C-alpha positions in Angstrom: 17.3 2.2 -10.0 16.8 2.2 -6.3 14.3 4.4 -4.5 14.7 5.6 -0.9 11.9 5.2 1.6 11.5 4.9 5.3 9.6 2.5 7.5 9.3 1.3 11.1 10.4 -2.2 12.2 10.1 -3.9 15.5 13.3 -3.7 17.4 13.9 -7.4 17.3 13.4 -7.6 13.6 15.8 -4.7 13.0 18.4 -6.3 15.2 18.1 -9.6 13.4 18.4 -7.8 10.0 21.3 -5.8 11.2 23.1 -8.9 12.5 22.5 -10.8 9.2 23.9 -7.9 7.2 27.0 -7.8 9.4 27.4 -11.6 9.1 27.2 -11.4 5.3 29.3 -8.2 5.1 26.4 -6.4 3.3 24.4 -3.3 3.8 21.1 -3.6 5.7 19.3 -2.2 2.6 20.6 -5.1 0.5 19.4 -7.7 3.0 16.0 -6.0 3.2 15.7 -5.9 -0.6 16.6 -9.5 -1.0 14.1 -10.6 1.8 11.3 -8.5 0.4 11.9 -9.8 -3.2 11.9 -13.4 -1.9 8.7 -12.8 0.0 6.9 -11.2 -2.9 8.2 -13.8 -5.4 6.9 -16.5 -3.1 3.4 -14.9 -2.9 3.3 -14.6 -6.7 4.4 -18.3 -7.1 1.7 -19.4 -4.6 -1.2 -17.5 -6.2 0.0 -17.1 -9.8 -0.1 -13.8 -11.8 -3.8 -13.4 -11.2 -3.6 -13.1 -7.4 -5.3 -14.9 -4.6 -8.9 -14.0 -5.5 -8.7 -15.3 -9.1 -6.6 -18.2 -8.1 -9.1 -19.4 -5.5 -12.3 -18.6 -7.5 -14.8 -21.4 -7.4 -13.0 -23.6 -4.9 -15.6 -23.4 -2.1 -17.0 -26.9 -1.9 -20.4 -26.0 -0.6 -23.8 -26.2 -2.2 -25.1 -22.8 -3.3 -28.1 -23.0 -0.9 -25.8 -23.6 2.1 -23.6 -20.6 1.0 -26.7 -18.4 0.7 -28.0 -19.5 4.2 -24.5 -18.8 5.7 -24.4 -15.3 4.2 -28.0 -14.6 5.2 -27.1 -15.5 8.8 -24.2 -13.0 8.8 -26.2 -9.8 9.6 -28.4 -10.2 6.6 -25.6 -9.5 4.1 -27.6 -11.2 1.3 -30.7 -9.4 0.1 -33.4 -11.1 -1.7 
């Protein structure tokens, strides 16, 4: 089932999308749906089903002390 919605695009992006739809002999909505699906599928593949936070958890290669010092220097974000 398709759902209708509206959005604003930069003029250049709209014209590129429209030109591509004409070139392919398709509706603009079909080109937008395909592009959006490809974008979202690429994001899911890059970060897995868990998302970017879970996928990157624990990859900061810094000693804990250095992380605490860095956070403390940032407007005293770290208490205690």
